VEXZA-123274 format. One line per field, with one value per residue (C-alpha): x, y, z; residue in one letter. Coordinates in pm, 1 decimal, m for minus. Layout:
REM residues N
X: [X	...] .
Y: [Y	...] .
Z: [Z	...] .
res: [A	...] .
***
This chain:
REM residues 479
X: [m5433.5	m5196.1	m5272.1	m5191.8	m5022.6	m5003.3	m4661.6	m4679.1	m4381.7	m4279.4	m4158.1	m3800.7	m3742.9	m3603.3	m3962.4	m3994.3	m4344.9	m4295.5	m4045.2	m3999.4	m3977.7	m3611.5	m3595.7	m3809.4	m3604.0	m3862.8	m4112.1	m4489.3	m4443.2	m4101.8	m4038.4	m3893.9	m3732.9	m3808.7	m3630.3	m3518.3	m3496.7	m3778.1	m3732.3	m3510.1	m3667.6	m3530.5	m3620.2	m3521.4	m3232.9	m3095.1	m3108.3	m3258.2	m3330.3	m3625.2	m3664.3	m4018.4	m4101.3	m4274.9	m4160.0	m4351.1	m4473.0	m4529.6	m4856.3	m4885.7	m4687.5	m4798.0	m4644.0	m4443.7	m4060.6	m4044.6	m4363.1	m4380.4	m4572.2	m4650.8	m4550.4	m4828.3	m4923.8	m4901.6	m4604.6	m4663.4	m4855.8	m4739.8	m4876.6	m4729.6	m4743.7	m4845.2	m4550.6	m4644.4	m4715.1	m4559.7	m4210.3	m3979.7	m3586.1	m3399.8	m3674.0	m3968.2	m3729.0	m3644.7	m4019.0	m4070.8	m3816.8	m3945.9	m4287.0	m4380.9	m4277.8	m3966.6	m4171.3	m3921.1	m4024.9	m3901.9	m3801.4	m3485.7	m3308.4	m3511.5	m3276.1	m3004.4	m3006.8	m2831.9	m3058.1	m3175.3	m3155.9	m3460.2	m3648.5	m3906.3	m4220.4	m4488.0	m4803.5	m5024.8	m4896.2	m4995.0	m5337.5	m5406.0	m5292.5	m5344.9	m5646.5	m5659.5	m5468.1	m5706.8	m5619.0	m5752.0	m5978.7	m5730.0	m5420.7	m5253.8	m5377.7	m5085.9	m4879.5	m5035.7	m4814.5	m4983.0	m4887.5	m4748.3	m4528.0	m4363.7	m3974.5	m3674.3	m3583.7	m3451.6	m3086.8	m2944.2	m2820.0	m2561.7	m2388.4	m2098.3	m1869.5	m2069.6	m2087.1	m2388.2	m2459.1	m2665.9	m2776.5	m2685.2	m2789.3	m2814.9	m2469.9	m2398.4	m2201.3	m2110.1	m2339.0	m2148.7	m2377.2	m2406.1	m2628.1	m3025.0	m3047.5	m2857.0	m3064.0	m3422.0	m3306.1	m3232.2	m3556.7	m3750.8	m3606.8	m3585.6	m3208.9	m3069.5	m2759.3	m2635.2	m2553.3	m2354.3	m1979.8	m1906.5	m1682.5	m1619.3	m1361.3	m1333.4	m1609.5	m1849.2	m2167.2	m2225.1	m2524.9	m2344.1	m2319.2	m2693.8	m2751.8	m2529.7	m2719.2	m3049.2	m2926.2	m2818.8	m3156.2	m3337.5	m3101.3	m3174.1	m3564.2	m3518.8	m3333.0	m3600.8	m3902.0	m3771.0	m3914.7	m3650.2	m3549.2	m3734.8	m3566.5	m3740.9	m3735.6	m3540.1	m3831.7	m4024.4	m4064.8	m3879.4	m4161.2	m4064.3	m4184.0	m4222.9	m4056.5	m4213.6	m3990.4	m3909.0	m4069.5	m3949.1	m3830.0	m3959.9	m3770.1	m3989.2	m3845.9	m3834.6	m3614.1	m3250.9	m3301.2	m3664.0	m3519.9	m3252.8	m3459.9	m3699.1	m3393.7	m3211.9	m3562.3	m3643.6	m3270.1	m3327.8	m3691.1	m3597.1	m3235.5	m3110.8	m2768.3	m2470.7	m2146.0	m1784.9	m1468.9	m1078.2	m794.1	m548.8	m171.9	m186.8	154.0	257.8	m62.2	42.6	378.2	286.4	40.3	347.2	534.5	268.4	246.4	615.0	650.2	420.1	645.1	527.9	327.3	205.6	m155.7	m377.3	m276.0	m391.6	m603.6	m666.3	m1009.6	m901.1	m679.7	m962.0	m1230.2	m954.5	m906.8	m1286.6	m1337.8	m1061.0	m1242.6	m1572.3	m1434.3	m1316.1	m1615.4	m1897.9	m2179.7	m2143.1	m2201.4	m2569.2	m2904.6	m3213.9	m3518.1	m3782.7	m4066.5	m3920.4	m3706.4	m3367.7	m3050.1	m2916.4	m2528.3	m2486.6	m2197.5	m2035.3	m1946.6	m2086.0	m1913.1	m2096.3	m1887.5	m2071.5	m2042.4	m2146.8	m2283.9	m2478.3	m2777.2	m2735.8	m2564.1	m2531.7	m2411.4	m2277.0	m2193.6	m1873.7	m1960.0	m1799.7	m1526.1	m1410.2	m1277.1	m1082.8	m737.0	m659.2	m576.0	m907.6	m1125.6	m978.3	m1028.6	m1389.4	m1435.2	m1305.7	m1551.1	m1861.2	m1740.2	m1708.0	m2100.4	m2207.6	m2074.2	m2239.4	m2562.1	m2532.2	m2556.9	m2803.4	m3038.2	m2842.8	m2531.8	m2687.5	m2844.2	m2774.2	m2482.3	m2397.4	m2182.3	m2100.2	m1769.1	m1806.6	m1488.8	m1632.7	m1306.1	m1286.4	m1523.4	m1239.6	m1382.3	m1232.2	m1523.1	m1892.4	m2162.7	m2288.9	m2618.3	m2642.3	m2764.9	m3096.3	m3107.9	m2735.6	m2591.2	m2298.1	m2117.6	m1760.3	m1665.7	m1330.9	m1242.1	m944.8	m595.8	m367.9	m58.7	m118.6	92.6	122.0	315.9	548.1	779.1	759.0	832.0	600.9	592.8	430.9	203.4	m90.4	m352.3	m742.1	m1034.3	m1258.8	m1595.4	m1834.9	m2204.4	m2362.8	m2702.1	m2703.8	m2923.5	m2658.0	m2384.7	m2268.7	m1999.0	m1730.9	m1778.2	m1786.4	m1488.6	m1304.4	m1368.0	m1299.9	m973.5	m874.0	m933.5	m713.4	m433.4	m431.5	m433.8	m116.8	45.7	m37.9	165.3	m107.3	m297.9	m47.6	m198.3	m513.0	m433.0] .
Y: [m10336.1	m10196.9	m9845.3	m9768.1	m9426.7	m9252.4	m9108.5	m8828.7	m8697.8	m8411.2	m8078.3	m8130.0	m7758.1	m7502.4	m7467.9	m7796.4	m7920.5	m8253.6	m8554.4	m8899.5	m9222.9	m9355.3	m9672.4	m9822.0	m9924.4	m10145.4	m10391.3	m10426.4	m10639.0	m10501.4	m10373.1	m10024.1	m9829.4	m9469.0	m9220.9	m9529.6	m9404.5	m9608.8	m9430.0	m9275.9	m8978.5	m8739.1	m8357.7	m8083.1	m7996.2	m8337.5	m8722.5	m8779.1	m9061.6	m8984.5	m9144.3	m9230.9	m9080.8	m9406.8	m9746.6	m10045.0	m10285.6	m10150.9	m10219.4	m10017.4	m9835.1	m9543.1	m9495.0	m9696.5	m9621.4	m9361.6	m9201.7	m8841.9	m8730.9	m8413.7	m8279.2	m8395.8	m8716.9	m9051.0	m9244.3	m9563.4	m9654.0	m9824.8	m10041.5	m9934.7	m10208.6	m10480.6	m10729.2	m11049.0	m10986.4	m11338.7	m11200.4	m11208.8	m11160.1	m10932.0	m10969.3	m10829.1	m10548.2	m10450.8	m10469.5	m10200.4	m10018.9	m9988.3	m9852.1	m9486.3	m9175.4	m8946.6	m8648.9	m8480.3	m8243.1	m8407.5	m8123.2	m8206.9	m8472.8	m8561.0	m8637.3	m8802.9	m9119.6	m9420.8	m9699.5	m9947.4	m10342.9	m10432.5	m10725.6	m10954.6	m11036.2	m11279.2	m11106.6	m11280.4	m11104.4	m10808.1	m10910.7	m11018.2	m10739.7	m10440.9	m10269.6	m10241.3	m9906.0	m9659.4	m9490.8	m9153.1	m9092.4	m8845.9	m9076.2	m9296.5	m9675.0	m9861.9	m10094.0	m10451.7	m10712.4	m11066.0	m11237.6	m11528.0	m11341.1	m11122.6	m11082.8	m10991.1	m10667.4	m10497.2	m10465.0	m10127.2	m10104.1	m9854.5	m9673.2	m9428.0	m9677.2	m9770.1	m10144.1	m10324.0	m10697.1	m10889.8	m11233.8	m11386.7	m11726.8	m11834.9	m11690.9	m11350.5	m11066.8	m10722.9	m10467.6	m10169.1	m9857.5	m9530.5	m9326.2	m9303.3	m9195.9	m9537.0	m9744.3	m9569.8	m9618.4	m9982.7	m10063.4	m9845.0	m10113.9	m10433.5	m10464.3	m10670.8	m10441.7	m10755.5	m10908.2	m10601.7	m10547.0	m10170.0	m9973.1	m9693.4	m9706.0	m10035.6	m10161.6	m9880.4	m9926.9	m9593.7	m9470.1	m9585.7	m9930.3	m9949.0	m9797.7	m10032.0	m10308.2	m10157.0	m10149.4	m10500.1	m10624.6	m10431.1	m10607.3	m10933.6	m10888.3	m10766.5	m11047.1	m11311.0	m11158.4	m11099.2	m11339.5	m11587.6	m11479.4	m11669.3	m11686.8	m11453.5	m11530.9	m11318.8	m11177.6	m11060.9	m10720.8	m10521.1	m10437.8	m10141.1	m10205.0	m9877.6	m9879.8	m9694.7	m9438.1	m9481.8	m9296.8	m8981.4	m9056.3	m8840.1	m8770.9	m8587.6	m8240.9	m8314.8	m8385.7	m8189.3	m8164.8	m7974.5	m7754.2	m7656.4	m7592.0	m7396.7	m7156.9	m7113.2	m7014.6	m6771.4	m6624.7	m6549.4	m6391.9	m6159.2	m6096.7	m5845.5	m5981.7	m5890.4	m6096.0	m5945.3	m6187.8	m6180.1	m6392.9	m6422.5	m6572.3	m6824.4	m6955.0	m6770.0	m6897.0	m7261.0	m7205.9	m7043.8	m7346.3	m7603.5	m7417.5	m7438.7	m7816.9	m7840.5	m7653.7	m7893.0	m8197.4	m8544.2	m8563.4	m8223.4	m8246.4	m8244.4	m8024.9	m7683.3	m7694.2	m7459.5	m7408.7	m7313.6	m7046.3	m6899.4	m6919.8	m6723.4	m6475.9	m6434.6	m6370.9	m6084.8	m5949.9	m5956.1	m5725.8	m5457.9	m5478.0	m5543.6	m5478.1	m5824.6	m5965.9	m5870.7	m5942.8	m5767.6	m5732.7	m5696.0	m5623.5	m5349.8	m5225.7	m5231.1	m5398.2	m5574.5	m5586.9	m5895.2	m5885.0	m6224.8	m6451.8	m6778.3	m6887.2	m7182.5	m7386.0	m7571.7	m7950.7	m8200.2	m8521.9	m8818.1	m8678.3	m8373.0	m8012.1	m7909.2	m7597.5	m7692.2	m7383.2	m7323.8	m7075.7	m6766.0	m6818.8	m6462.4	m6561.3	m6883.2	m6887.6	m7118.3	m7428.5	m7430.4	m7327.2	m7623.4	m7872.0	m7771.4	m7801.2	m8132.6	m8236.0	m8100.2	m8270.2	m8588.1	m8539.6	m8443.8	m8744.2	m8986.7	m8774.0	m8696.9	m8304.8	m8165.8	m7908.8	m7655.0	m7725.2	m7623.3	m7319.6	m6961.4	m6858.8	m6510.7	m6601.8	m6862.9	m6997.5	m7218.2	m7420.5	m7552.4	m7570.4	m7939.8	m8031.8	m7945.6	m7625.9	m7244.5	m7027.3	m6977.4	m6698.1	m6847.0	m6829.8	m6643.2	m6859.2	m6682.2	m6472.5	m6413.2	m6143.5	m6275.8	m6593.9	m6617.5	m6889.9	m7017.4	m7231.3	m7478.3	m7368.0	m7449.3	m7362.0	m7088.9	m6863.8	m6498.1	m6207.6	m6189.9	m5934.4	m5796.4	m6128.3	m6430.9	m6732.7	m7034.3	m6966.9	m7127.8	m6924.2	m6929.6	m6739.5	m6562.7	m6471.2	m6286.5	m6274.3	m5999.2	m5858.1	m5502.1	m5376.5	m5375.7	m5241.4	m5080.3	m5245.1	m5050.1	m5214.3	m5572.1	m5487.8	m5371.5	m5700.5	m5928.5	m5720.5	m5760.1	m6178.0	m6156.6	m5953.6	m6191.9	m6488.9	m6316.8	m6213.8	m6401.8	m6168.8	m5916.3	m6115.7	m6044.4	m5698.8	m5846.4	m6126.2] .
Z: [10243.1	9945.2	9861.1	9481.8	9377.9	9054.6	8958.6	8696.5	8461.2	8675.3	8551.5	8465.7	8489.0	8212.7	8075.8	7916.9	7839.9	7741.6	7716.9	7500.9	7663.0	7537.7	7793.7	8089.6	8342.9	8554.5	8410.9	8565.0	8866.0	8980.1	9346.2	9340.9	9613.1	9687.4	9443.1	9238.3	8881.1	8661.6	8346.3	8076.3	7899.9	7629.0	7665.9	7433.1	7683.7	7784.9	7864.6	8221.3	8431.7	8622.3	8988.4	9138.2	9485.9	9608.5	9714.4	9624.7	9310.1	8979.3	8866.2	8547.1	8291.4	8056.1	7715.8	7491.9	7403.3	7141.7	7257.6	7384.4	7709.4	7856.4	8164.0	8430.0	8246.4	8433.5	8405.9	8636.9	8939.3	9233.9	9488.4	9811.4	10074.2	9828.9	9942.0	10120.6	10502.9	10573.7	10466.0	10720.1	10792.6	10551.8	10294.8	10526.6	10613.8	10253.2	10196.4	10478.2	10327.9	9976.4	10098.0	10152.9	9970.7	9978.2	10008.1	9758.0	9493.4	9163.6	8954.3	8758.8	8882.9	9171.5	9490.4	9314.2	9574.4	9431.6	9277.3	9483.5	9389.5	9211.8	9295.9	9128.5	9319.5	9186.1	9038.8	9288.5	9555.8	9421.0	9287.2	9668.0	9824.2	9593.0	9441.3	9061.3	8902.8	8828.7	8477.7	8422.4	8124.2	7958.7	8079.2	7771.8	7799.1	7996.3	7870.1	7904.8	8046.9	8087.1	8456.2	8266.5	8039.6	8285.3	8129.4	8358.2	8398.5	8104.4	8066.1	7966.6	7620.1	7694.9	7979.0	8004.2	7870.1	7582.1	7702.2	7828.4	7859.4	7572.5	7484.5	7123.7	7033.0	7418.3	7488.0	7684.3	7471.8	7460.6	7315.9	7248.1	7170.9	7342.7	7146.5	7200.3	6835.6	6701.4	6925.3	6826.1	6458.0	6514.3	6688.8	6389.9	6144.1	6365.2	6362.5	6640.9	6793.5	6929.9	6594.8	6473.3	6493.6	6566.0	6341.9	6631.2	6878.5	7089.5	6880.3	6954.9	6723.5	6527.6	6311.9	5995.9	6131.5	6153.4	5837.4	5650.5	5846.3	5736.8	5386.3	5375.2	5507.3	5249.1	4980.8	5108.4	5112.1	4765.5	4636.2	4827.8	4671.7	4339.8	4068.4	3887.4	3543.1	3245.2	2909.3	2659.4	2270.3	2042.6	1851.1	2164.3	2214.3	2501.3	2773.5	3025.1	3369.8	3565.3	3910.2	4171.3	4339.8	4696.7	4974.0	5117.5	5489.9	5734.6	6058.2	6321.1	6461.6	6824.4	7088.6	7078.3	6699.8	6729.1	7008.1	6780.6	6483.6	6707.1	6847.9	6527.0	6365.9	6643.5	6601.5	6240.6	6297.7	6568.8	6529.1	6267.5	6247.4	6040.7	5993.8	5957.8	5928.7	5909.4	5825.3	6091.4	6119.8	6369.2	6391.6	6699.4	6884.9	6778.2	6890.7	7217.0	7292.8	7232.1	7452.4	7718.4	7687.3	7673.2	8007.1	8187.5	8128.1	8054.7	8373.9	8405.1	8366.3	8077.5	7741.1	7680.7	7361.4	7080.1	7185.3	7525.6	7412.8	7184.5	7480.3	7687.4	7401.7	7378.6	7741.7	7723.6	7410.1	7578.3	7864.2	7615.4	7435.1	7695.9	7445.2	7276.2	7594.4	7631.5	7546.4	7408.5	7622.5	7338.0	7571.8	7743.8	7469.4	7662.0	7601.0	7917.8	7974.1	8153.1	8433.3	8376.1	8072.2	8057.0	7741.7	7545.9	7292.1	6999.0	7012.3	6783.1	6876.3	6762.4	6922.3	6737.3	6792.5	7173.0	7316.7	7670.7	7880.0	8071.6	8353.3	8501.6	8195.7	8260.4	8604.5	8456.6	8270.8	7960.8	8180.6	8362.7	8079.1	7880.7	8166.3	8191.4	7809.3	7839.9	8121.4	7955.8	7584.4	7776.6	7929.4	7573.0	7400.8	7652.3	7650.3	8028.4	7987.9	8255.5	8139.3	8354.4	8179.1	7848.4	7910.0	8053.9	7815.3	7705.5	7415.9	7203.1	7042.8	6732.5	6616.5	6306.5	6187.2	6283.1	6006.9	5756.9	5661.9	5617.6	5715.9	5807.5	5880.9	6246.9	6355.0	6677.5	6967.6	7088.9	7291.1	7302.1	7120.7	6906.6	6812.5	6690.9	6442.3	6385.7	6088.3	6002.5	6083.3	5815.9	5610.8	5337.1	5147.1	5390.5	5371.9	5696.4	5752.2	5402.2	5234.7	5130.9	5370.7	5433.0	5774.9	5995.6	5882.7	6012.5	5910.5	6202.6	6160.8	6383.2	6390.2	6604.3	6677.0	6515.5	6788.1	7033.2	6851.4	6557.2	6288.7	6463.4	6793.3	6631.2	6389.7	6718.0	6929.3	6576.5	6546.1	6911.5	6882.8	6562.4	6728.2	7034.5	6765.2	6560.6	6899.7	7188.3	7396.7	7379.2	7629.6	7896.6	7917.3	8065.6	8279.0] .
res: [M	A	Q	V	L	E	F	K	L	P	D	L	G	E	G	L	T	E	A	E	I	V	R	W	L	V	E	V	G	D	V	V	A	I	D	Q	P	V	V	E	V	E	T	A	K	A	M	V	E	V	P	C	P	Y	G	G	V	V	T	A	R	F	G	E	E	G	S	E	L	P	V	G	A	P	L	L	T	V	A	V	G	A	T	D	A	S	S	S	G	S	E	G	A	A	A	E	E	L	S	G	G	S	G	N	V	L	V	G	Y	G	T	G	A	P	A	A	R	R	R	R	I	R	P	E	R	V	G	A	N	A	A	P	A	T	V	P	A	S	A	P	A	P	V	P	V	A	A	S	T	L	A	P	A	P	V	P	V	G	D	V	S	G	Q	A	N	G	R	V	N	G	R	Q	G	P	V	A	V	V	S	P	L	V	R	R	L	A	R	Q	H	D	I	D	L	R	R	L	T	G	S	G	P	D	G	L	I	L	R	A	D	V	D	S	A	I	R	H	A	G	E	A	T	E	A	E	T	R	P	A	A	E	P	V	A	A	E	A	P	T	V	H	V	G	V	A	A	P	A	A	E	R	I	P	L	R	G	V	R	G	A	V	A	D	K	L	S	R	S	R	S	E	I	P	D	A	T	C	W	V	D	A	D	A	T	E	L	M	A	A	R	A	A	M	N	A	A	S	G	P	S	G	G	P	K	V	S	V	L	A	L	L	A	R	I	C	T	A	A	L	V	R	Y	P	E	L	N	S	T	V	D	T	A	A	R	E	I	V	R	L	P	G	V	H	L	G	F	A	A	Q	T	E	R	G	L	V	V	P	V	V	R	D	A	H	T	R	N	A	E	S	I	G	A	E	I	A	R	L	T	E	L	A	R	T	G	K	L	S	P	A	Q	L	T	G	G	T	F	T	L	N	N	Y	G	V	F	G	V	D	G	S	T	P	I	I	N	H	P	E	A	A	M	L	G	V	G	R	I	M	P	K	P	W	V	H	K	G	E	L	A	V	R	Q	V	V	Q	L	S	L	T	F	D	H	R	V	C	D	G	G	T	A	G	G	F	L	R	Y	V	A	D	C	V	E	Q	P	A	V	L	L	R	T	L] .
***
């Protein structure tokens, strides 16, 4: 006799209370193994594949793709022991292996066990051995799936490499798409991603490609519905027909975008911030970077980036000015100076702005920081950052120069006490050794919490950073 067990959306950690269903990884009728990922959800922190603690047959799913569920709401029901008792050999052994539960507490990413091969069984087996799933009154209705319309298990739209198999006109073909935002936008406008040619690297489908397809679809629809023009007599009066204005687009503030909006609003409302800035001659810094990379040789490992050098300068500056590596406990009315530097850096992705954190940056050299930044940036690009990798920062470095702008007034990443912004490095006229010369100049801006320090401390920090940019040898005293 099969036992129907209900699996609820687990606590994903970091105080998250809901998650959006991005993609179901199983269908009703699928056989799942213990700790097999069954659904991909998006929280305010990251994209997460949720594993199921039970092994058996999926009898119901709750929630459509794109809908939000609170923590504790039912995700799916599994009939444990719903396989055919007459199964024998390897098939019977597999059925025995699939039944039961892991007993693990599903917080964050579960046990992280590798996904087992999914196997389809006939719905009548489920009906013969399993009781119907019981749906709580407060739970969202399960997605009905008729026995005669059970489709094969869904094929992932994108993986780490951005490639997945799709079928176009009965033929297998690649669908190069990574961003869940792009997939969601295409679903909302009934755009078949398998028919698009991506403009990104290696044919990667970008949001601009989907936007273009939406425009073309709208133009085609308008052309089909436009009435044919009729000849008008010369003496006929001109008639002006009013054209209705297009409806405004409404974009829900949820997921990553909603979390960023909440954090920035809280920062502005709680923190009395101030900003100071300075221009610095980065010519020597760029020369030092070129020398470092040249010394490593053609096969000496990854190159040291400008961002890595600036991050190393920040950690040295925070050792001198620990007031800026702190937070404010408003309830206790205390300034809490933090013992270590966990350096966040702003990264723009197709899912929005995220801030990965380099742990214990104060213990790393420029090469180590650069390697960690590169690793976290790749995870951010593919949407694979965990909540733990996006929280716990004590100071943030924001390189907005990559967008081709010179300056900005950063908003502090609450609950931190400061953020350093870096503009683009570009040739400008500069007085060097008493003469006008063309130098590589960068603007640095520091936004700080005026509760943790005064302008003298903030100015001292920024001046030290600028000195290290202009004369990298200054860092040798702290290495």
